[in-house]
Backbone bond lengths (Angstrom), bond angles and torsions (degrees), N, CA, C in turn:
res aa  C-N    CA-C-N  psi(-1)  N-CA   C-N-CA  omega(-1)  CA-C   N-CA-C  phi
1 M - - - 1.459 - - 1.542 107.52 -
2 M 1.274 114.09 129.42 1.456 120.13 -178.90 1.532 109.71 -87.11
3 R 1.272 115.26 131.25 1.470 120.84 178.42 1.531 109.33 -86.57
4 V 1.324 116.00 125.36 1.458 120.62 -176.11 1.529 107.58 -103.64
5 S 1.307 116.31 134.68 1.454 116.78 171.26 1.532 108.02 -119.90
6 I 1.322 112.31 151.68 1.427 120.35 -179.07 1.479 109.57 -119.93
7 L 1.276 116.13 155.37 1.464 122.03 178.92 1.530 105.85 -100.42
8 T 1.344 116.29 121.43 1.464 119.48 178.79 1.525 108.29 -113.83
9 L 1.265 115.36 147.88 1.460 119.75 174.57 1.507 107.24 -99.16
10 C 1.313 115.73 129.14 1.469 120.77 -178.58 1.516 107.53 -115.44
11 F 1.283 116.03 139.18 1.482 121.52 -177.15 1.540 107.15 -104.53
12 A 1.315 115.58 120.32 1.466 120.42 173.40 1.532 105.75 -105.91
13 P 1.309 117.15 164.71 1.508 117.91 -175.41 1.509 113.59 -52.71
14 S 1.352 118.38 -33.37 1.459 115.51 -174.93 1.529 113.50 -125.04
15 L 1.369 120.08 2.10 1.430 118.39 178.79 1.503 112.63 -152.31
16 L 1.317 115.94 163.00 1.416 123.03 177.80 1.536 108.91 -111.51
17 F 1.327 117.37 127.80 1.467 117.17 -176.75 1.525 108.75 -140.68
18 A 1.323 116.14 156.56 1.459 123.09 -179.09 1.546 106.76 -100.83
19 Q 1.363 114.69 144.18 1.431 119.97 -177.67 1.505 107.74 -136.85
20 Q 1.312 120.09 130.15 1.445 124.73 178.08 1.530 107.76 -80.94
21 V 1.362 115.96 119.61 1.457 119.80 -175.93 1.544 108.86 -134.65
22 S 1.290 119.06 132.67 1.456 120.41 177.76 1.521 107.93 -79.50
23 N 1.360 115.45 164.53 1.424 120.21 178.07 1.521 110.87 -61.56
24 H 1.355 117.07 -38.76 1.470 122.32 179.65 1.570 109.75 -63.67
25 E 1.320 115.64 -46.04 1.438 119.04 -179.67 1.526 112.45 -64.18
26 L 1.326 115.71 -37.32 1.444 122.31 178.07 1.507 109.47 -63.92
27 A 1.317 118.36 -44.14 1.461 123.23 179.28 1.526 109.98 -61.85
28 E 1.356 117.08 -44.28 1.481 121.35 178.40 1.509 109.91 -64.04
29 C 1.322 117.52 -37.50 1.452 119.63 -179.02 1.526 110.49 -67.20
30 K 1.341 117.57 -39.65 1.473 121.43 176.21 1.533 112.66 -60.09
31 E 1.363 116.90 -28.94 1.441 121.12 179.32 1.531 115.53 -67.64
32 I 1.336 115.26 -17.66 1.468 118.19 179.56 1.502 112.88 -111.08
33 D 1.356 116.90 9.37 1.459 119.87 174.16 1.515 111.22 -63.58
34 V 1.333 116.24 145.44 1.430 120.61 177.50 1.524 109.89 -147.21
35 V 1.334 114.73 141.10 1.467 123.44 170.23 1.494 106.59 -106.45
36 Q 1.310 118.27 126.10 1.451 121.11 -176.84 1.548 110.56 -96.75
37 Y 1.297 116.86 128.16 1.483 123.27 178.10 1.543 108.51 -108.04
38 S 1.359 112.45 142.72 1.482 117.01 177.36 1.498 106.33 -159.86
39 A 1.322 114.21 174.47 1.477 120.97 172.91 1.537 106.35 -61.15
40 P 1.334 117.77 145.92 1.466 118.96 179.76 1.546 112.02 -58.94
41 T 1.335 115.21 113.01 1.448 119.39 179.13 1.485 113.27 -127.99
42 T 1.320 117.63 -39.38 1.467 122.86 -177.07 1.544 109.74 -67.54
43 V 1.360 116.57 -42.56 1.414 120.30 -177.76 1.531 108.07 -113.18
44 P 1.364 118.92 113.77 1.459 118.38 176.88 1.513 110.90 -70.46
45 L 1.316 116.80 127.93 1.459 120.50 -173.67 1.519 115.30 -90.69
46 K 1.331 116.25 -12.46 1.472 121.73 -171.96 1.535 113.19 -50.33
47 D 1.347 117.21 -47.97 1.456 119.53 -178.11 1.557 111.32 -102.46
48 R 1.326 117.19 -3.09 1.484 118.33 -177.50 1.510 112.88 -97.60
49 V 1.322 119.63 -26.49 1.429 122.68 176.59 1.496 107.93 -122.85
50 V 1.320 117.39 114.59 1.438 123.40 -176.90 1.526 108.89 -120.57
51 I 1.333 114.54 119.83 1.484 120.61 -177.49 1.558 105.66 -117.55
52 L 1.312 115.89 120.22 1.487 119.78 -175.80 1.536 108.11 -119.23
53 R 1.314 118.25 129.15 1.455 122.54 170.22 1.531 108.93 -71.29
54 G 1.327 115.17 139.82 1.446 118.54 -174.77 1.510 109.54 83.42
55 L 1.253 116.55 153.79 1.459 119.09 -178.23 1.536 109.24 -80.05
56 N 1.351 116.07 129.49 1.425 121.11 -179.79 1.562 111.72 -73.44
57 S 1.287 116.90 -18.71 1.439 120.61 178.90 1.567 107.77 -114.00
58 P 1.326 118.83 92.31 1.435 121.77 -175.95 1.536 111.27 -55.67
59 G 1.317 117.46 139.36 1.446 121.59 176.89 1.484 112.95 86.38
60 I 1.354 120.55 -6.43 1.439 120.97 179.09 1.530 110.93 -92.95
61 L 1.248 115.11 99.49 1.476 123.07 170.54 1.512 106.88 -128.71
62 P 1.355 115.53 79.58 1.496 117.62 -171.87 1.495 111.78 -61.64
63 T 1.314 115.69 120.00 1.461 120.15 177.77 1.531 111.25 -119.21
64 A 1.266 116.34 -31.82 1.467 118.82 -173.84 1.565 111.95 -124.06
65 D 1.302 117.01 1.76 1.485 119.23 -176.92 1.520 107.92 -80.01
66 K 1.307 117.44 105.39 1.478 123.75 -177.49 1.522 111.87 -79.23
67 T 1.353 118.98 -5.69 1.443 120.46 -179.49 1.537 110.41 -84.91
68 L 1.333 116.25 -16.04 1.449 120.42 179.99 1.529 111.37 -90.52
69 S 1.327 117.14 136.80 1.446 123.89 178.08 1.556 108.98 -82.35
70 E 1.312 117.36 134.67 1.428 120.46 179.25 1.535 111.32 -138.91
71 K 1.350 114.29 156.66 1.461 121.44 174.83 1.525 106.06 -131.43
72 R 1.308 114.34 124.21 1.484 120.44 179.43 1.542 108.43 -88.59
73 S 1.356 114.56 149.33 1.445 119.79 174.37 1.539 108.86 -67.44
74 P 1.326 119.42 161.64 1.460 120.89 -174.89 1.530 115.23 -52.73
75 Q 1.317 117.98 -35.65 1.467 120.41 -179.11 1.543 111.29 -101.31
76 G 1.321 117.13 0.57 1.455 121.45 175.25 1.534 116.30 79.04
77 T 1.350 115.89 15.87 1.492 117.87 -178.72 1.563 111.32 -87.18
78 A 1.281 115.33 -8.06 1.488 118.44 178.53 1.550 108.14 -149.33
79 R 1.321 114.29 161.90 1.472 118.35 175.82 1.524 110.11 -146.37
80 L 1.302 112.49 151.10 1.452 122.08 175.36 1.538 104.88 -106.16
81 V 1.322 117.12 125.04 1.459 121.08 -179.27 1.522 109.22 -120.82
82 F 1.322 114.94 124.70 1.477 120.29 178.78 1.527 109.84 -83.47
83 L 1.325 115.87 116.56 1.473 121.44 178.36 1.514 111.37 -86.95
84 E 1.358 115.33 -33.72 1.449 121.17 178.82 1.531 108.64 -134.81
85 Q 1.303 116.09 132.51 1.452 122.08 174.95 1.543 105.83 -123.01
86 P 1.368 116.20 143.64 1.443 117.05 178.34 1.505 114.42 -70.54
87 D 1.312 115.16 147.50 1.483 121.51 173.02 1.529 106.14 -100.33
88 F 1.353 114.26 99.56 1.448 119.68 -176.67 1.543 113.69 -71.01
89 M 1.326 115.94 -8.58 1.443 119.79 175.99 1.545 112.60 -75.91
90 K 1.314 114.39 -15.37 1.455 120.50 179.06 1.522 109.07 -103.89
91 D 1.309 116.95 163.63 1.468 120.99 177.21 1.530 109.42 -69.87
92 G 1.364 114.93 146.28 1.439 121.55 178.33 1.519 110.39 -78.87
93 P 1.301 119.65 -171.98 1.440 127.57 8.11 1.566 110.90 -72.83
94 Y 1.340 113.35 150.52 1.466 118.08 -177.41 1.533 111.51 -105.62
95 Q 1.282 115.89 158.80 1.464 121.49 177.11 1.518 109.25 -146.53
96 T 1.336 113.91 157.43 1.455 122.95 179.82 1.516 106.01 -136.73
97 K 1.310 115.50 141.61 1.461 122.79 177.52 1.511 109.41 -131.79
98 A 1.338 117.14 131.95 1.449 121.55 -178.56 1.509 108.82 -140.53
99 I 1.308 115.74 154.69 1.488 121.02 172.77 1.534 107.01 -119.28
100 V 1.320 114.68 154.16 1.431 123.30 171.16 1.535 107.97 -117.60
101 V 1.306 115.89 119.32 1.454 121.99 177.28 1.501 112.51 -121.25
102 G 1.314 116.59 145.27 1.443 122.06 177.10 1.506 112.27 -101.31
103 N 1.325 115.69 -159.45 1.460 119.70 176.89 1.512 108.56 -107.49
104 K 1.335 118.11 -168.65 1.455 121.38 -178.85 1.518 110.28 -66.74
105 A 1.307 118.68 -36.86 1.495 121.28 -178.57 1.535 111.89 -70.17
106 R 1.300 115.60 -28.50 1.492 117.74 -177.44 1.554 108.34 -142.87
107 P 1.321 117.34 79.07 1.451 118.49 -179.44 1.521 111.57 -70.44
108 I 1.291 113.20 125.51 1.487 121.36 176.73 1.486 107.63 -119.53
109 G 1.278 116.17 135.08 1.457 121.29 178.65 1.512 109.89 -135.03
110 L 1.309 116.11 95.21 1.470 122.34 176.86 1.506 109.93 -123.42
111 T 1.265 117.61 139.25 1.477 122.19 167.79 1.505 106.06 -114.91
112 I 1.344 116.45 128.98 1.442 122.22 179.60 1.522 108.63 -120.52
113 E 1.330 117.19 123.89 1.466 122.07 178.95 1.514 108.90 -120.51
114 F 1.341 114.56 136.45 1.488 120.50 175.62 1.500 106.28 -121.74
115 H 1.317 116.65 127.16 1.471 122.44 -176.68 1.521 110.39 -119.86
116 E 1.340 116.45 153.44 1.472 126.49 176.24 1.564 109.85 57.56
117 L 1.333 115.89 50.75 1.430 120.69 -179.66 1.548 112.25 -78.25
118 G 1.351 114.27 158.60 1.457 118.02 168.54 1.533 109.21 -73.93
119 N 1.306 116.72 -171.61 1.494 118.24 -177.02 1.499 112.18 -95.34
120 N 1.331 118.60 45.95 1.414 124.98 172.31 1.507 108.48 -128.22
121 P 1.339 117.17 145.39 1.462 118.39 177.85 1.534 111.30 -68.74
122 I 1.305 115.92 154.89 1.462 118.40 177.69 1.553 106.80 -78.90
123 H 1.334 115.27 139.20 1.453 121.39 178.72 1.515 107.50 -100.70
124 I 1.320 117.17 120.08 1.418 122.66 179.48 1.524 109.47 -131.40
125 E 1.321 117.76 129.77 1.440 123.66 178.23 1.534 110.38 -136.28
126 W 1.293 116.55 139.76 1.457 120.47 173.18 1.520 108.98 -75.46
127 L 1.341 116.29 129.23 1.478 121.52 174.90 1.536 110.20 -88.24
128 N 1.337 115.51 -38.85 1.469 123.61 174.47 1.535 106.82 -158.95
129 E 1.292 117.90 -159.52 1.463 119.98 -176.13 1.558 112.91 -74.52
130 K 1.304 115.93 -14.27 1.442 122.61 -174.01 1.522 115.17 -113.35
131 L 1.329 117.65 -23.63 1.443 121.26 -170.66 1.532 113.85 -119.75
132 L 1.317 115.06 134.54 1.497 121.79 173.94 1.510 109.96 -112.19
133 F 1.334 117.36 134.47 1.454 119.79 170.77 1.519 105.61 -95.69
134 I 1.330 116.50 131.70 1.445 123.34 -178.51 1.541 109.39 -130.45
135 R 1.344 114.07 129.59 1.478 120.09 173.34 1.548 106.65 -120.37
136 V 1.299 116.83 119.94 1.465 123.30 -179.22 1.524 108.42 -113.96
137 W 1.327 117.10 122.05 1.486 121.97 175.99 1.486 109.94 -90.30
138 W 1.331 116.33 126.81 1.458 123.00 177.99 1.517 111.85 -95.60
139 G 1.274 117.10 -19.79 1.476 124.32 -178.85 1.511 106.71 -167.42
140 R 1.304 116.11 -152.16 1.491 121.31 -177.56 1.507 113.87 -82.97
141 T 1.326 116.81 -27.10 1.487 118.55 -173.53 1.523 115.05 -124.93
142 V 1.318 119.06 0.67 1.455 122.40 179.97 1.492 112.59 -128.96
143 S 1.360 116.36 127.79 1.427 121.48 175.52 1.525 109.11 -132.15
144 T 1.307 117.16 166.56 1.453 122.78 170.60 1.500 107.25 -116.66
145 D 1.358 115.68 130.21 1.453 124.16 176.12 1.548 107.35 -104.11
146 M 1.305 116.68 134.40 1.459 120.66 -175.16 1.550 107.46 -145.52
147 V 1.355 112.97 141.47 1.445 117.95 167.77 1.524 103.50 -114.57
148 L 1.323 116.29 118.00 1.438 124.04 -173.18 1.527 110.33 -104.97
149 N 1.359 115.90 124.75 1.413 120.99 172.84 1.519 110.14 -81.91
150 V 1.332 118.21 111.53 1.447 119.64 -171.77 1.572 111.21 -74.49
151 E 1.295 118.13 -16.41 1.453 119.15 178.76 1.545 112.55 -78.60
152 T 1.341 115.45 -34.84 1.472 119.39 -179.74 1.551 111.87 -100.50
153 G 1.317 116.89 -20.55 1.477 120.19 -176.96 1.512 111.24 77.40
154 E 1.373 117.56 13.04 1.465 121.65 -179.05 1.497 111.00 -113.50
155 P 1.365 117.46 145.03 1.464 119.74 177.28 1.538 110.47 -71.21
156 S 1.311 116.85 134.85 1.446 121.70 172.27 1.527 110.09 -85.72
157 Y 1.325 115.01 -27.26 1.461 122.67 179.93 1.482 106.58 -141.97
158 L 1.351 116.87 139.37 1.450 122.06 -178.75 1.532 108.50 -154.54
159 E 1.327 117.28 114.20 1.451 121.51 177.17 1.531 109.18 -146.90
160 E 1.327 113.10 155.05 1.434 121.65 176.30 1.504 107.75 -96.40
161 A 1.300 118.53 136.78 1.492 122.84 175.77 1.522 107.93 -110.91
162 N 1.335 114.80 129.70 1.403 120.03 177.93 1.555 109.46 -116.12
163 Y 1.334 115.61 116.67 1.456 123.34 -171.66 1.565 111.35 -100.84
164 F 1.336 117.30 9.15 1.457 120.13 -174.26 1.545 112.05 -57.95
165 G 1.335 117.11 -34.07 1.450 121.30 -178.16 1.542 112.46 -62.61
166 L 1.302 117.73 -22.06 1.460 122.07 -176.71 1.509 110.52 -75.72
167 I 1.349 119.61 -23.37 1.450 121.00 -174.79 1.543 112.26 -100.35
168 L 1.318 116.14 2.50 1.487 118.94 178.91 1.544 110.01 -73.90
169 P 1.351 114.28 150.08 1.496 115.68 171.59 1.518 111.42 -61.02
170 C 1.305 116.74 155.28 1.478 123.16 -175.91 1.513 112.12 -54.26
171 D 1.319 118.39 -40.26 1.457 119.36 -177.00 1.557 112.42 -66.38
172 E 1.342 115.21 -35.31 1.504 118.92 175.41 1.473 111.92 -69.90
173 K 1.369 116.54 -40.02 1.464 121.16 177.69 1.545 109.31 -59.87
174 L 1.341 117.85 -43.44 1.434 122.44 177.65 1.508 111.95 -61.35
175 T 1.315 118.41 -45.65 1.438 123.43 178.95 1.521 110.18 -60.07
176 N 1.331 117.55 -47.05 1.466 123.26 178.87 1.548 111.33 -61.43
177 F 1.346 114.36 -39.65 1.468 120.84 -177.18 1.541 108.12 -66.09
178 K 1.298 118.32 -44.15 1.466 123.42 -179.60 1.518 109.59 -62.72
179 Q 1.356 117.53 -37.15 1.447 120.99 -178.38 1.493 113.06 -70.13
180 R 1.311 117.98 -37.24 1.466 120.14 -176.24 1.539 113.94 -94.99
181 R 1.317 117.97 -9.14 1.456 122.16 178.84 1.521 111.59 -74.93
182 P 1.368 116.85 129.75 1.419 118.91 178.75 1.564 111.75 -68.45
183 N 1.316 115.83 142.36 1.488 117.09 -177.39 1.483 112.35 -77.05
């Protein structure tokens, strides 16, 4: 059996270097990867995520505007409409603005604004007719995950995800793993 090695590029805080890693070593390294979740501390959300009850833009209930991107809830009783999307071809800071509207039976009026975004699009998915899952990237290794109740305008779940451990070289991952592993 021939042993295959691959060349991986590893990013350290201040330099880019190449490291020879076998497929087996790479698989073992993936086994100790970890994403750390915590209360939002690295990125203050107060001015970066603004959720307003009622529509911030009176008279905007997009129904026929095909230039706007929208996502309907699973049963179609509500929709999320993006009024502003970032142009990542231009320099940041970036922002996104969306509204959530319901139907006649359940009028929902939320305006959601995200400011000072990283250069990744916001990921938003309907979980059901009432809840939206939102992942906002602030940079390359930190995001905020939120489950937003569109009826109350309040998050049901809110945590920061730190992915920095995923980009460490294998030897540093192993050292960190040994330090946090219970004996």
